[in-house]
KEKE-3310 file (N, C-alpha, C; in steps of 0.2 Angstrom, whole numbers, plus 5000, padded with zeros to 4 digits):
npx = (4897:4903:4902:4903:4905:4904:4905:4893:4896:4891:4874:4861:4847:4844:4852:4845:4832:4836:4841:4829:4820:4825:4821:4807:4810:4816:4803:4787:4781:4788:4789:4795:4798:4808:4822:4820:4828:4834:4836:4846:4856:4860:4866:4875:4884:4890:4904:4903:4895:4888:4881:4881:4883:4879:4884:4878:4881:4877:4866:4859:4860:4861:4862:4867:4868:4879:4884:4892:4896:4901:4909:4916:4921:4924:4932:4928:4912:4904:4888:4875:4863:4848:4853:4852:4850:4846:4834:4833:4845:4850:4863:4873:4884:4883:4879:4891:4901:4895:4895:4910:4912:4907:4915:4927:4924:4921:4933:4941:4936:4940:4933:4930:4922:4904:4889:4871:4853:4841:4828:4824:4815:4810:4819:4828:4842:4845:4850:4863:4870:4873:4882:4892:4900:4895:4890:4877:4870:4868:4856:4853:4843:4833:4830:4819:4817:4804:4802:4795:4783:4785:4798:4801:4808:4816:4833:4847:4858:4874:4871:4878:4886:4901:4913:4926:4942:4946:4957:4954:4939:4941:4947:4937:4927:4933:4933:4919:4915:4923:4914:4903:4906:4917:4926:4932:4946:4951:4957:4960:4949:4954:4962:4961:4950:4940:4940:4936:4923:4915:4919:4912:4897:4888:4887:4889:4895:4888:4888:4886:4889:4893:4897:4910:4913:4913:4898:4889:4885:4882:4883:4879:4874:4870:4860:4859:4847:4840:4827:4821:4820:4831:4837:4842:4856:4860:4874:4885:4878:4877:4878:4887:4890:4890:4882:4869:4851:4848:4842:4850:4852:4839:4840:4850:4845:4832:4841:4846:4834:4831:4842:4841:4828:4833:4841:4833:4826:4815:4816:4827:4838:4844:4855:4855:4861:4852:4853:4852:4843:4838:4842:4834:4821:4822:4823:4810:4801:4804:4799:4804:4801:4805:4809:4800:4799:4797:4804:4816:4834:4850:4865:4882:4897:4915:4927:4939:4957:4968:4980)
npy = (4689:4705:4715:4731:4742:4758:4774:4787:4801:4811:4819:4811:4808:4795:4787:4792:4786:4772:4769:4773:4762:4752:4754:4751:4737:4739:4740:4741:4754:4762:4770:4767:4776:4789:4795:4810:4824:4835:4829:4817:4825:4831:4821:4816:4827:4830:4831:4822:4813:4800:4790:4774:4763:4749:4742:4733:4728:4741:4743:4748:4738:4737:4745:4758:4770:4782:4790:4802:4802:4815:4817:4825:4816:4803:4794:4797:4790:4778:4779:4768:4767:4761:4749:4739:4727:4720:4707:4699:4694:4687:4679:4681:4689:4702:4709:4707:4715:4728:4730:4729:4741:4749:4746:4752:4765:4771:4768:4777:4789:4790:4784:4772:4763:4757:4760:4755:4751:4737:4727:4712:4698:4708:4716:4711:4709:4707:4695:4694:4703:4699:4690:4695:4698:4709:4716:4715:4728:4728:4733:4746:4760:4767:4785:4797:4813:4823:4837:4853:4865:4878:4885:4893:4903:4909:4912:4911:4909:4909:4901:4893:4888:4882:4890:4892:4887:4886:4886:4885:4882:4869:4863:4863:4858:4844:4841:4840:4829:4817:4819:4814:4800:4790:4784:4792:4803:4816:4827:4841:4841:4835:4848:4845:4835:4844:4855:4848:4845:4858:4864:4858:4859:4851:4846:4851:4858:4861:4873:4878:4892:4899:4911:4913:4899:4883:4874:4865:4854:4848:4837:4838:4829:4827:4815:4806:4801:4790:4788:4799:4816:4814:4813:4821:4818:4816:4817:4815:4822:4833:4840:4850:4843:4851:4861:4854:4852:4865:4869:4870:4860:4859:4872:4869:4858:4865:4873:4862:4858:4869:4869:4857:4860:4871:4865:4858:4847:4834:4828:4823:4810:4799:4787:4779:4772:4759:4759:4772:4780:4792:4801:4796:4800:4814:4815:4810:4820:4830:4826:4816:4801:4784:4772:4759:4740:4738:4730:4733:4731:4735:4737:4736:4738:4735:4741:4733:4733:4739:4729)
npz = (4743:4747:4762:4769:4783:4789:4795:4790:4779:4774:4768:4761:4750:4747:4755:4767:4764:4765:4777:4785:4780:4788:4801:4804:4809:4821:4830:4827:4829:4820:4805:4794:4783:4774:4783:4792:4785:4792:4804:4801:4796:4806:4815:4805:4803:4815:4826:4837:4836:4827:4811:4809:4796:4786:4771:4757:4741:4735:4744:4758:4773:4786:4803:4815:4827:4835:4848:4860:4877:4888:4904:4918:4928:4922:4909:4891:4885:4876:4867:4862:4849:4841:4835:4822:4808:4792:4793:4785:4780:4790:4800:4790:4794:4796:4807:4814:4808:4809:4821:4824:4818:4827:4838:4833:4830:4843:4850:4842:4847:4860:4869:4882:4886:4880:4882:4882:4878:4879:4875:4879:4869:4861:4855:4841:4842:4855:4860:4853:4858:4871:4867:4862:4872:4880:4896:4908:4916:4934:4947:4943:4940:4927:4923:4917:4913:4907:4898:4903:4895:4899:4909:4924:4936:4951:4956:4968:4967:4955:4941:4928:4913:4909:4900:4899:4904:4922:4935:4948:4947:4942:4952:4961:4955:4955:4968:4971:4963:4970:4981:4975:4972:4980:4974:4964:4962:4972:4966:4955:4941:4925:4915:4900:4898:4905:4895:4883:4886:4888:4875:4866:4856:4860:4871:4889:4904:4917:4931:4948:4958:4972:4982:4977:4975:4968:4970:4966:4952:4935:4921:4904:4890:4873:4866:4851:4839:4826:4825:4833:4841:4848:4865:4880:4892:4907:4917:4931:4941:4955:4972:4985:4999:5010:5009:5006:5005:5005:4993:4982:4973:4967:4960:4951:4943:4938:4928:4920:4915:4907:4898:4892:4884:4877:4867:4860:4862:4870:4882:4895:4901:4913:4923:4939:4954:4962:4976:4980:4988:4993:4984:4973:4977:4977:4963:4959:4965:4957:4945:4937:4937:4941:4927:4926:4926:4911:4905:4900:4898:4904:4897:4896:4887:4886:4877:4866:4868:4857:4850)
capx = (4895:4906:4898:4907:4902:4907:4900:4891:4901:4886:4868:4858:4841:4843:4853:4840:4827:4839:4841:4823:4817:4827:4818:4803:4814:4816:4798:4782:4779:4793:4784:4800:4799:4815:4822:4820:4834:4838:4839:4850:4861:4862:4870:4881:4888:4892:4910:4902:4889:4889:4877:4885:4879:4882:4882:4880:4878:4874:4860:4861:4857:4863:4863:4869:4869:4882:4884:4898:4894:4907:4909:4922:4924:4925:4934:4922:4907:4900:4880:4874:4855:4846:4856:4848:4852:4840:4832:4832:4853:4852:4867:4878:4889:4882:4880:4897:4905:4892:4898:4917:4913:4905:4922:4932:4921:4922:4941:4944:4933:4942:4928:4933:4915:4899:4882:4865:4848:4838:4823:4823:4810:4806:4825:4831:4849:4846:4856:4868:4873:4876:4887:4897:4903:4892:4888:4871:4871:4863:4854:4853:4836:4834:4825:4817:4812:4800:4803:4787:4782:4790:4802:4801:4810:4821:4839:4851:4866:4876:4872:4881:4888:4908:4915:4933:4946:4948:4960:4949:4935:4943:4949:4931:4923:4937:4932:4912:4917:4924:4908:4898:4910:4924:4933:4936:4949:4948:4961:4957:4948:4961:4960:4958:4943:4934:4939:4933:4917:4913:4921:4907:4890:4883:4890:4891:4897:4884:4890:4883:4894:4891:4904:4915:4915:4908:4894:4884:4887:4880:4885:4874:4877:4865:4861:4855:4842:4837:4819:4817:4825:4835:4836:4848:4859:4862:4879:4888:4874:4880:4879:4891:4887:4889:4875:4863:4845:4846:4839:4855:4850:4833:4841:4853:4839:4830:4845:4847:4829:4831:4847:4838:4824:4837:4845:4828:4825:4810:4817:4833:4838:4850:4854:4856:4860:4846:4852:4853:4835:4837:4842:4828:4815:4822:4821:4804:4799:4806:4796:4808:4801:4810:4805:4801:4794:4796:4808:4823:4839:4855:4871:4889:4903:4921:4931:4945:4962:4972:4985)
capy = (4696:4709:4719:4736:4745:4764:4781:4792:4806:4818:4817:4809:4805:4787:4784:4793:4781:4765:4769:4773:4756:4746:4756:4745:4731:4740:4740:4743:4761:4765:4769:4764:4783:4791:4799:4818:4827:4839:4824:4814:4830:4833:4815:4815:4832:4831:4827:4818:4807:4796:4785:4770:4760:4742:4742:4727:4729:4748:4744:4749:4731:4738:4753:4760:4776:4782:4798:4801:4805:4817:4818:4827:4811:4799:4795:4797:4784:4779:4778:4765:4767:4759:4744:4735:4724:4716:4701:4694:4693:4685:4674:4682:4692:4710:4711:4707:4720:4734:4728:4730:4747:4752:4747:4758:4773:4771:4768:4783:4795:4790:4781:4763:4759:4758:4758:4755:4748:4732:4723:4705:4697:4715:4718:4705:4710:4705:4689:4695:4709:4695:4685:4699:4700:4714:4714:4716:4732:4726:4737:4752:4762:4773:4791:4801:4820:4826:4845:4856:4869:4885:4884:4899:4903:4913:4908:4915:4906:4911:4894:4894:4882:4883:4893:4892:4883:4889:4880:4884:4877:4862:4860:4863:4850:4838:4838:4837:4821:4812:4819:4809:4794:4790:4780:4797:4806:4822:4831:4844:4838:4836:4852:4841:4833:4850:4858:4844:4846:4865:4866:4856:4861:4846:4844:4857:4857:4868:4874:4883:4896:4903:4915:4911:4893:4879:4871:4860:4853:4843:4838:4836:4827:4827:4808:4807:4794:4792:4788:4804:4821:4812:4815:4824:4813:4819:4814:4818:4828:4833:4847:4850:4840:4856:4865:4850:4854:4872:4871:4870:4854:4861:4876:4866:4855:4870:4875:4857:4858:4874:4868:4852:4863:4875:4859:4855:4840:4835:4825:4820:4803:4796:4781:4780:4764:4758:4760:4779:4781:4799:4804:4796:4804:4820:4814:4808:4825:4834:4825:4811:4794:4778:4769:4753:4735:4739:4726:4737:4728:4739:4733:4740:4735:4737:4742:4730:4737:4738:4724)
capz = (4744:4752:4766:4772:4787:4791:4797:4784:4779:4772:4768:4755:4752:4746:4762:4772:4764:4766:4785:4787:4778:4793:4807:4808:4811:4829:4832:4823:4829:4815:4798:4787:4779:4774:4790:4791:4782:4798:4810:4799:4795:4813:4817:4802:4803:4822:4828:4844:4835:4818:4809:4805:4791:4782:4765:4754:4734:4736:4749:4766:4778:4794:4805:4821:4829:4841:4852:4864:4882:4891:4910:4922:4933:4918:4902:4887:4886:4869:4868:4855:4849:4835:4832:4817:4803:4787:4796:4778:4778:4796:4800:4786:4798:4795:4813:4817:4804:4811:4829:4823:4816:4833:4842:4829:4831:4851:4851:4839:4850:4866:4874:4883:4886:4877:4886:4878:4881:4874:4877:4877:4866:4856:4851:4839:4844:4862:4862:4849:4862:4876:4864:4861:4880:4884:4902:4910:4923:4939:4951:4941:4936:4922:4926:4912:4915:4902:4899:4903:4890:4901:4915:4926:4943:4953:4959:4972:4964:4949:4938:4921:4909:4909:4893:4899:4910:4927:4939:4954:4945:4941:4959:4966:4952:4957:4975:4971:4960:4976:4985:4970:4972:4983:4969:4960:4966:4974:4964:4950:4935:4921:4909:4893:4899:4904:4888:4878:4887:4887:4868:4862:4856:4861:4878:4894:4911:4921:4937:4952:4961:4979:4986:4972:4976:4965:4975:4963:4945:4932:4914:4900:4883:4868:4863:4845:4837:4819:4826:4836:4840:4853:4872:4884:4895:4913:4921:4937:4946:4962:4976:4989:5006:5016:5008:5005:5008:5003:4986:4976:4968:4963:4956:4946:4940:4933:4923:4916:4911:4901:4894:4887:4879:4871:4863:4855:4866:4874:4888:4896:4905:4917:4927:4946:4957:4966:4984:4981:4988:4995:4977:4970:4981:4974:4956:4958:4967:4952:4939:4935:4941:4937:4922:4930:4922:4905:4901:4897:4900:4903:4895:4896:4883:4886:4870:4866:4868:4851:4851)
cpx = (4898:4901:4903:4902:4906:4903:4899:4895:4895:4879:4865:4852:4839:4847:4848:4835:4830:4839:4834:4819:4818:4823:4813:4804:4814:4809:4793:4779:4783:4789:4789:4801:4807:4816:4823:4827:4838:4840:4845:4857:4864:4866:4876:4887:4891:4900:4909:4897:4890:4883:4880:4880:4882:4879:4883:4878:4875:4868:4861:4856:4858:4863:4863:4870:4873:4883:4889:4895:4901:4906:4916:4926:4925:4929:4927:4918:4903:4893:4879:4866:4854:4850:4852:4851:4845:4840:4833:4839:4854:4858:4873:4883:4888:4883:4886:4902:4902:4895:4906:4917:4911:4911:4927:4930:4922:4929:4943:4942:4935:4937:4931:4927:4909:4893:4876:4860:4845:4833:4823:4816:4807:4813:4828:4839:4851:4853:4863:4873:4877:4882:4892:4902:4900:4888:4881:4873:4866:4863:4856:4845:4838:4828:4824:4814:4809:4800:4796:4790:4786:4792:4803:4804:4816:4828:4844:4856:4867:4877:4873:4885:4896:4909:4923:4936:4948:4952:4957:4943:4934:4944:4941:4926:4927:4934:4923:4913:4917:4918:4904:4900:4917:4930:4935:4940:4946:4952:4957:4955:4952:4959:4958:4951:4938:4933:4935:4925:4914:4915:4916:4901:4884:4884:4890:4893:4894:4886:4886:4887:4890:4897:4909:4918:4911:4903:4889:4887:4883:4882:4880:4877:4870:4866:4856:4852:4841:4830:4816:4822:4830:4834:4843:4850:4863:4868:4882:4883:4875:4881:4884:4888:4886:4884:4869:4857:4843:4844:4845:4853:4844:4835:4844:4848:4835:4834:4845:4841:4830:4837:4845:4832:4828:4840:4839:4826:4820:4810:4825:4832:4844:4849:4856:4856:4855:4847:4853:4846:4833:4837:4835:4822:4817:4820:4814:4799:4800:4804:4800:4807:4804:4806:4806:4796:4793:4801:4815:4829:4845:4862:4877:4895:4909:4924:4937:4950:4965:4978:4991)
cpy = (4700:4714:4725:4740:4751:4770:4784:4798:4813:4813:4815:4806:4798:4784:4785:4787:4774:4764:4770:4766:4750:4748:4751:4738:4731:4739:4744:4750:4765:4764:4767:4770:4784:4795:4806:4821:4831:4834:4821:4818:4831:4827:4816:4821:4835:4828:4822:4814:4805:4791:4781:4766:4755:4741:4736:4728:4736:4748:4744:4742:4732:4744:4753:4767:4777:4789:4797:4806:4807:4818:4820:4822:4805:4800:4795:4790:4784:4777:4774:4765:4765:4755:4739:4732:4720:4710:4695:4691:4691:4680:4674:4688:4699:4712:4713:4713:4727:4735:4731:4739:4752:4753:4752:4764:4775:4773:4774:4788:4795:4786:4772:4759:4761:4756:4760:4751:4743:4728:4716:4703:4702:4716:4712:4705:4709:4700:4690:4700:4705:4691:4689:4701:4705:4712:4718:4721:4730:4732:4744:4754:4767:4777:4794:4807:4823:4833:4848:4861:4876:4882:4891:4898:4908:4909:4913:4912:4908:4902:4896:4888:4885:4885:4893:4889:4889:4884:4880:4881:4871:4859:4858:4857:4844:4835:4837:4830:4817:4812:4813:4802:4794:4787:4785:4799:4813:4830:4835:4840:4841:4841:4849:4840:4839:4852:4855:4844:4853:4867:4863:4859:4857:4843:4851:4854:4862:4867:4879:4885:4900:4906:4913:4903:4888:4873:4865:4859:4848:4843:4835:4835:4827:4820:4808:4800:4795:4790:4793:4810:4820:4815:4819:4818:4817:4815:4818:4824:4828:4840:4846:4848:4845:4860:4861:4852:4861:4874:4873:4865:4856:4867:4874:4863:4859:4872:4870:4857:4862:4872:4862:4855:4868:4871:4856:4849:4839:4832:4825:4813:4803:4790:4783:4772:4765:4759:4768:4782:4787:4803:4802:4798:4812:4820:4815:4815:4831:4832:4821:4804:4789:4775:4762:4748:4736:4735:4727:4733:4734:4735:4739:4736:4737:4737:4739:4734:4734:4734:4726)
cpz = (4748:4755:4769:4778:4789:4792:4791:4784:4777:4770:4761:4754:4751:4753:4767:4770:4766:4774:4787:4786:4784:4799:4810:4811:4819:4832:4828:4823:4824:4809:4794:4782:4780:4781:4787:4790:4788:4803:4808:4798:4802:4816:4813:4803:4811:4824:4834:4842:4827:4818:4806:4801:4787:4777:4761:4746:4734:4739:4756:4770:4784:4796:4812:4823:4835:4843:4858:4870:4886:4898:4914:4925:4929:4912:4898:4887:4879:4871:4861:4856:4841:4832:4827:4811:4799:4790:4790:4776:4786:4794:4794:4788:4797:4802:4816:4814:4807:4819:4829:4821:4822:4836:4839:4831:4840:4851:4848:4843:4857:4871:4875:4884:4881:4881:4880:4881:4877:4878:4875:4875:4862:4852:4847:4840:4851:4863:4858:4854:4867:4873:4863:4867:4882:4891:4905:4917:4928:4943:4950:4938:4931:4924:4920:4915:4908:4903:4898:4896:4893:4908:4918:4934:4945:4956:4963:4971:4957:4945:4930:4918:4908:4901:4892:4904:4917:4933:4946:4953:4945:4948:4962:4963:4955:4965:4975:4968:4965:4980:4981:4972:4974:4979:4965:4965:4968:4971:4959:4944:4929:4916:4902:4893:4901:4898:4883:4879:4884:4878:4862:4861:4858:4868:4883:4901:4915:4928:4941:4958:4967:4981:4982:4973:4971:4970:4972:4954:4943:4925:4910:4893:4879:4865:4857:4842:4831:4820:4829:4837:4845:4860:4875:4889:4901:4916:4927:4940:4952:4966:4981:4996:5011:5016:5007:5008:5007:4996:4981:4971:4963:4956:4950:4940:4935:4927:4918:4912:4905:4896:4889:4881:4874:4866:4859:4857:4870:4881:4889:4902:4909:4921:4935:4949:4962:4974:4985:4982:4989:4987:4973:4971:4977:4967:4954:4960:4962:4945:4935:4939:4936:4932:4924:4925:4915:4902:4899:4902:4899:4902:4894:4892:4883:4878:4870:4864:4862:4853:4847)
residu = (MET:ALA:THR:GLU:ALA:PHE:PRO:LEU:THR:ASP:TYR:SER:HIS:PRO:VAL:ALA:ALA:GLY:VAL:GLY:GLU:LEU:MET:PRO:HIS:LEU:GLY:GLN:GLN:HIS:SER:GLY:GLU:PRO:LEU:PRO:GLU:ALA:ARG:LEU:ARG:GLY:ILE:VAL:GLU:SER:PRO:TYR:HIS:ASP:GLN:LEU:VAL:ALA:VAL:ARG:ASP:GLY:ARG:ILE:VAL:GLY:ALA:ALA:THR:MET:SER:LEU:ILE:LEU:GLU:PRO:GLY:PHE:GLU:ALA:THR:GLY:HIS:LEU:GLU:ALA:PHE:VAL:THR:ASP:PRO:ARG:LEU:GLU:GLY:GLN:GLY:ILE:ASP:HIS:GLN:LEU:TRP:SER:ALA:MET:GLU:LYS:TRP:SER:ALA:GLU:HIS:GLY:ALA:GLN:THR:VAL:GLU:PHE:LYS:SER:LYS:GLU:GLY:GLU:ASP:PRO:ALA:PHE:SER:PHE:PHE:LYS:ASP:GLN:GLY:SER:ARG:VAL:VAL:GLU:ALA:THR:SER:LEU:PHE:ARG:ARG:ASP:ILE:PRO:PRO:ALA:MET:LEU:GLY:SER:LYS:ASP:LEU:ASP:ILE:HIS:ALA:LEU:SER:GLU:TYR:SER:GLU:GLN:GLU:ALA:ALA:ASP:LEU:GLY:LYS:LEU:MET:HIS:MET:LEU:ASP:GLU:ASN:PHE:SER:ASP:GLY:PRO:VAL:PRO:ARG:GLU:ARG:LEU:GLU:ARG:ILE:PHE:ARG:SER:ARG:TYR:HIS:ASP:GLN:ILE:ILE:ALA:VAL:ARG:ASP:GLY:ARG:VAL:VAL:GLY:ALA:ALA:THR:MET:SER:VAL:LEU:LYS:SER:PRO:THR:SER:ASN:GLY:VAL:GLY:TYR:LEU:GLY:ALA:PHE:VAL:THR:ASP:ASP:SER:ILE:ARG:GLY:ARG:GLY:VAL:GLY:SER:GLN:VAL:TRP:GLU:ASP:MET:GLU:LYS:TRP:THR:ALA:ALA:HIS:GLY:LEU:ASP:ALA:PHE:GLU:PHE:LYS:SER:GLU:ASN:ASP:ARG:THR:ASP:ALA:HIS:ARG:PHE:TYR:GLU:ASN:HIS:GLY:ALA:PRO:ALA:ILE:LYS:ASN:ASP:GLY:THR:THR:PHE:PHE:GLU:TYR:THR:ILE:PRO:LYS:ALA:SER)
# end
């Protein structure tokens, strides 16, 4: 029997029901009810997200949700969520077809790598991920900031999301990216990369400006999920070394909280290398402790180049 794997192009109740029936295989906390219409439409209708499904004989037998992470210092990164197949059809290649659809989606969206989380012993796809050549990301911690109901505060900086391209701001951002990681060039961020971020309703480049110079930055992305309203993803959070300790990071952090709440999300997540102890103290002091000892493994997968 032939199986096809592809991204959904529109909403229907039978599709919402079919995907919903698969969710309990990811964990008993999921009811198996049809996905809420607004949630599935939000995934399907976005150019930066997709709900992949595997279909056999008119029935959905596999699903995976894709989001695109955009950052000024990197090419795009894919984010994989809720990869699941019908366990009654194990060994019939459905997982491989769904994986191929994920690779194709990522390549078409300019993503060279895909990242995702999995728990050994809980996620039935854990071994499959490793068999596909996914790399375990070592020495990395996941942080999560749950957004409080109200966020108040004053600012002595001009903090806003970019809405147009500026050569000066691109140059300032490039210098900040180099401060964040010396592997990054200190040249201006490419125009097409910045425009892709600020033209998207699901991404934003937040900047802090003082005396006409960008002294802080954070890049936000929306990660969608079939099992929740999704979360925000924080990338490239950095402040200028010359003014560190003057509250710039705290004020940018407040703006990230507001961005997350404005997008209807309850939290944002981000990763940080374990040796960045000063940064970790900042995160914990701002209500984002590391998620520890929950059995989560971080994976990264490189999309094969087309031959």
